[in-house]
C-alpha positions as CSV (number, residue, x, y, z in Angstrom):
1,M,-0.2,-0.1,0.3
2,T,1.4,3.3,-0.9
3,M,1.3,6.2,1.6
4,T,-1.4,8.5,1.1
5,A,-1.6,12.6,1.1
6,E,-2.8,13.0,4.4
7,Q,-0.3,10.1,6.2
8,A,2.5,12.5,4.5
9,R,1.4,15.4,6.2
10,R,1.1,13.7,9.5
11,F,4.4,12.3,8.7
12,E,5.9,15.8,8.4
13,E,4.2,17.4,11.5
14,T,5.5,14.7,13.4
15,F,9.2,14.7,12.1
16,G,9.0,18.7,12.9
17,R,8.0,18.2,16.5
18,L,11.0,15.8,16.9
19,V,13.6,18.0,15.2
20,A,12.3,21.1,17.1
21,N,12.5,19.0,20.3
22,V,16.3,17.8,19.7
23,E,17.0,21.6,18.8
24,Q,16.5,22.5,22.3
25,V,19.6,20.8,23.3
26,L,21.9,20.8,19.9
27,L,21.0,25.1,18.9
28,G,21.7,25.9,15.3
29,K,22.1,22.6,13.8
30,N,18.6,22.1,12.2
31,Q,20.2,20.2,9.1
32,V,22.2,17.3,10.7
33,I,19.3,16.9,13.5
34,R,17.2,16.3,10.0
35,L,20.0,14.1,8.6
36,S,19.8,11.8,12.3
37,F,15.8,11.3,12.4
38,T,15.9,10.8,8.6
39,A,18.4,7.9,9.2
40,L,16.5,6.6,12.3
41,L,13.5,6.6,10.4
42,S,15.0,4.7,7.7
43,E,16.1,2.1,9.8
44,G,19.8,3.3,9.2
45,H,23.0,4.2,11.0
46,L,25.0,7.4,11.1
47,L,28.5,8.1,11.3
48,L,29.5,11.4,12.6
49,E,33.1,12.7,11.6
50,D,33.6,15.8,13.8
51,Y,35.8,17.5,16.5
52,P,35.8,16.9,20.2
53,G,33.4,18.9,22.2
54,T,30.6,19.4,19.5
55,G,27.6,17.8,20.9
56,K,28.0,14.4,19.6
57,T,26.8,12.7,22.7
58,S,23.9,15.2,23.2
59,L,22.7,14.5,20.0
60,A,22.6,10.7,20.7
61,R,20.9,11.2,24.3
62,A,18.2,13.8,23.1
63,I,17.2,11.5,20.1
64,A,16.9,8.8,22.5
65,Q,14.7,10.6,25.1
66,T,12.6,12.5,22.0
67,V,11.7,8.6,21.3
68,R,11.0,7.7,24.7
69,G,14.1,4.8,23.9
70,V,17.0,3.9,25.8
71,S,20.3,5.2,25.0
72,N,24.3,3.5,25.7
73,R,27.6,5.2,25.2
74,V,30.3,2.8,24.3
75,Q,33.9,4.5,24.5
76,F,36.4,2.5,21.9
77,T,39.7,1.8,22.9
78,P,42.4,-0.2,21.8
79,D,41.9,-2.6,24.4
80,L,37.9,-3.0,23.9
81,L,37.1,-6.6,23.2
82,P,33.9,-7.9,21.1
83,G,32.0,-9.0,24.1
84,D,32.1,-5.9,26.0
85,I,29.9,-4.5,23.2
86,T,27.9,-7.8,22.0
87,G,27.9,-9.4,26.0
88,V,28.8,-12.7,27.2
89,S,27.7,-15.9,28.3
90,V,28.6,-16.7,31.6
91,Y,28.2,-20.0,33.7
92,D,26.1,-19.8,36.6
93,Q,26.8,-22.5,38.9
94,R,23.7,-22.8,40.8
95,T,21.9,-24.0,37.9
96,G,24.4,-25.3,35.7
97,R,23.9,-23.1,32.5
98,F,25.0,-20.8,30.6
99,E,23.4,-17.3,30.8
100,F,23.8,-14.3,28.1
101,H,24.6,-10.7,30.0
102,R,23.7,-8.4,27.3
103,G,26.2,-5.8,26.4
104,P,25.6,-2.2,25.5
105,I,24.6,-2.5,22.3
106,F,21.0,-3.6,23.6
107,A,19.7,-0.1,23.3
108,N,17.7,1.9,20.7
109,I,20.3,4.3,20.5
110,V,23.8,3.2,20.9
111,L,26.7,6.1,20.6
112,A,29.9,4.1,19.6
113,D,32.6,6.8,20.5
114,E,35.9,7.0,18.2
115,I,35.0,3.8,17.1
116,N,38.5,3.8,15.0
117,R,40.1,3.4,18.1
118,A,39.1,0.2,18.6
119,S,40.8,-3.5,16.7
120,P,39.2,-4.4,13.6
121,K,38.0,-7.7,15.5
122,T,36.2,-5.3,17.8
123,Q,34.9,-2.8,14.9
124,S,33.5,-6.1,13.3
125,A,31.3,-7.2,16.2
126,L,29.1,-4.2,14.8
127,L,28.5,-5.6,11.3
128,E,26.2,-8.4,12.3
129,V,23.7,-5.9,14.3
130,M,24.1,-3.1,12.3
131,E,22.7,-5.0,9.4
132,E,20.7,-7.7,10.8
133,G,19.6,-6.1,14.1
134,H,20.3,-9.2,16.2
135,V,24.1,-10.3,18.1
136,T,24.6,-14.1,17.9
137,V,26.5,-15.5,20.7
138,D,27.7,-19.2,21.3
139,G,25.4,-20.2,18.6
140,N,22.4,-18.3,20.0
141,S,20.7,-15.3,18.1
142,H,19.7,-12.0,20.4
143,P,17.6,-9.6,18.9
144,V,18.2,-6.1,19.9
145,G,14.6,-4.4,19.4
146,T,13.4,-1.7,17.4
147,P,13.5,1.2,17.0
148,F,17.8,0.5,16.7
149,M,20.3,3.0,15.4
150,V,24.3,3.6,16.1
151,I,25.9,6.9,16.0
152,A,29.4,6.1,15.8
153,T,31.7,9.0,16.2
154,Q,35.1,9.5,14.4
155,N,37.8,12.4,15.0
156,P,39.3,13.9,12.1
157,I,42.6,15.0,13.6
158,E,43.8,12.4,16.2
159,Q,45.0,9.4,13.6
160,A,47.6,8.3,15.9
161,G,46.6,4.7,17.3
162,T,43.4,4.5,15.0
163,Y,42.3,1.9,12.7
164,R,40.6,3.2,9.6
165,L,37.4,1.8,9.2
166,P,37.2,-1.1,6.3
167,E,34.9,-0.4,3.3
168,A,32.7,-3.4,4.5
169,Q,32.0,-1.4,8.0
170,L,31.5,2.2,6.5
171,D,28.8,0.6,3.8
172,R,26.6,-0.4,6.7
173,F,26.2,3.4,8.0
174,L,23.2,5.1,6.1
175,M,24.8,8.3,6.2
176,K,28.2,10.2,6.9
177,A,27.5,13.6,8.6
178,S,29.1,16.1,10.9
179,I,28.0,18.4,13.3
180,G,30.5,21.3,13.5
181,Y,31.1,24.3,15.3
182,P,27.8,26.6,16.0
183,D,27.4,30.1,14.9
184,H,27.8,33.2,17.1
185,L,24.4,33.2,18.3
186,S,24.3,29.5,19.1
187,T,27.1,29.9,20.8
188,M,26.0,33.0,22.8
189,R,22.7,31.0,24.0
190,I,24.7,27.9,25.0
191,L,26.9,30.0,27.1
192,E,23.9,31.4,28.6
193,G,22.5,28.2,29.7
194,S,26.1,27.1,31.0
195,G,24.9,26.7,34.8
196,A,23.5,23.4,33.8
197,K,25.9,20.4,33.2
198,A,25.8,18.0,29.6
199,H,24.4,15.4,31.0
200,E,21.5,16.9,33.2
201,T,20.2,18.6,30.2
202,T,16.6,16.4,29.1
203,V,14.2,17.0,26.9
204,P,10.6,15.9,26.8
205,S,9.5,12.5,25.0
206,I,7.6,13.3,22.1
207,I,6.6,9.8,20.4
208,S,6.9,6.3,21.6
209,A,9.9,4.0,20.7
210,E,6.7,1.9,19.0
211,T,5.8,4.7,17.2
212,V,8.6,5.2,15.4
213,T,8.9,1.8,14.4
214,E,5.4,2.5,12.7
215,M,6.8,5.6,11.2
216,A,9.4,3.9,9.6
217,A,7.1,1.6,8.1
218,D,5.0,4.3,6.6
219,A,8.2,5.8,5.3
220,R,8.9,2.3,3.2
221,T,5.4,2.9,1.5
222,V,6.3,6.5,-0.2
223,H,6.1,6.2,-3.9
224,V,9.2,6.0,-6.0
225,D,8.8,6.3,-10.1
226,P,10.8,4.5,-12.4
227,S,12.2,7.9,-13.6
228,V,13.7,8.3,-10.1
229,Y,15.3,4.5,-9.7
230,D,17.0,5.1,-12.6
231,Y,18.4,8.3,-11.9
232,V,19.8,6.9,-8.6
233,S,21.1,3.8,-10.9
234,R,22.8,6.3,-13.2
235,L,24.5,8.5,-10.0
236,V,25.9,5.3,-8.5
237,D,27.1,4.1,-12.0
238,A,28.6,7.6,-12.2
239,T,30.5,7.3,-8.7
240,R,32.0,3.8,-10.4
241,S,33.3,5.0,-13.9
242,A,34.9,8.4,-12.0
243,T,38.5,8.4,-13.2
244,E,39.2,9.5,-9.8
245,V,37.6,6.9,-7.8
246,R,39.2,3.5,-7.4
247,L,36.0,1.9,-5.8
248,G,32.4,3.3,-6.3
249,A,29.3,3.4,-4.8
250,S,28.0,-0.2,-3.8
251,V,24.2,-1.6,-4.4
252,R,23.7,-1.2,-0.9
253,G,24.2,2.5,-1.1
254,A,22.0,2.8,-4.1
255,L,19.1,1.2,-1.7
256,A,20.3,3.3,1.3
257,L,19.9,6.3,-0.7
258,V,16.2,5.3,-2.2
259,R,15.2,4.4,1.3
260,A,16.6,7.6,3.0
261,A,14.9,9.7,0.0
262,K,11.6,8.2,1.0
263,T,12.1,9.1,4.2
264,L,12.6,12.7,3.3
265,A,10.0,13.0,0.9
266,A,7.4,11.9,3.7
267,A,9.3,14.4,6.1
268,N,8.7,17.1,3.6
269,G,5.1,16.4,3.7
270,R,5.1,14.4,0.3
271,H,4.1,11.1,-0.6
272,Y,6.4,10.9,-3.5
273,V,10.0,11.2,-3.9
274,I,11.2,13.9,-6.4
275,P,15.0,14.2,-7.7
276,D,15.7,16.9,-5.4
277,D,15.2,13.8,-2.2
278,V,18.1,12.5,-4.2
279,K,20.1,15.3,-4.9
280,A,19.9,16.5,-1.1
281,L,21.1,13.0,0.5
282,S,23.6,12.1,-2.3
283,E,26.4,13.4,-0.4
284,P,25.5,12.2,3.1
285,V,24.6,8.8,1.7
286,L,27.4,8.1,-1.0
287,T,30.6,10.0,-0.6
288,H,31.8,7.6,2.6
289,R,31.2,4.5,0.3
290,L,33.7,6.1,-2.1
291,V,37.5,4.8,-2.3
292,L,39.7,7.3,-4.0
293,D,42.5,6.7,-6.1
294,P,45.9,7.4,-4.4
295,E,47.2,9.9,-6.7
296,A,43.7,11.5,-7.1
297,E,44.0,11.8,-3.0
298,F,47.5,13.5,-3.2
299,D,46.2,16.2,-5.5
300,G,43.7,17.0,-3.3
301,V,40.5,15.7,-4.5
302,T,37.7,14.6,-2.2
303,P,34.9,12.3,-2.1
304,S,32.4,15.2,-1.6
305,S,34.2,17.0,-4.6
306,V,33.4,14.0,-6.7
307,M,30.1,13.3,-5.7
308,A,29.3,17.3,-6.5
309,Q,30.8,16.5,-10.0
310,V,28.5,13.3,-10.7
311,L,25.4,15.3,-9.6
312,I,26.4,17.9,-12.1
313,E,27.2,15.5,-14.9
314,T,24.2,13.2,-14.5
315,A,21.0,14.6,-15.5
316,P,17.7,14.1,-13.2
317,P,14.4,13.6,-14.3
318,S,12.0,16.4,-14.2
319,D,9.6,16.3,-11.3
320,R,6.7,15.8,-13.6
321,H,8.0,12.6,-14.7
322,A,8.8,11.5,-11.1
323,V,5.4,12.5,-9.7
């Protein structure tokens, strides 16, 4: 069943309330908050590459409070083990059985702080749960529940002692974004409220976790015209044929772009996707999936510049064909 215009209007109204609620904590960052909720309602995960102290933890906590969910923070370090994230089975002498003790991954919003500081083995512990929504320990599967989103962070300036995320891990993230520093007026408002500690700041709940699951299901029913599918396919193909790129966007990336575009369309009050939805999300959804040629990197080429050129060279369908 396809989303109706009335359902799209209700979706837009609720989405706006969610964003406005988190903006009470993360001042002046409307765009990254909208991207975060777009990722959540697209049943995806978010990678934030940003400097320390820009509000990454506050963002994750505020989103969890807004959707009346549970949030956990995991500080990734070189000595962190996979079981420290997923949980372990512990032998109970009284019962003579192994009991599974859940790790911090069992939450609605999980902040994986400085994910690239853990070893590749520990990073890979997230692969299964991010893709399939459950953890397998000793042959037993344990679902993490819904909604579920990992917000992982990387520090772009401190690379000593870090492990670069492999392409398979990056491909699991629906989007990559940056919060950035607040503007002057937002900084003034933050300083005026400096009497309260960051972890003491709370926001009211707007909807339940169950409603988030329902909204995600509604977003999947947004109409996508074949011409928009064609546009997404041509964009992805263009990333693969670009001379500066060694590895272009995957099929998973194309699927992620369509899912996110559906959610963005509903968030804008439409029950159908237009090419502008795809354009708006191409950079946060696709750039982190591109692997550049080393010579191009040396010459200062970035994934964002490649994506910008791809968008210029790939003609979108006209809106009248996408409705």
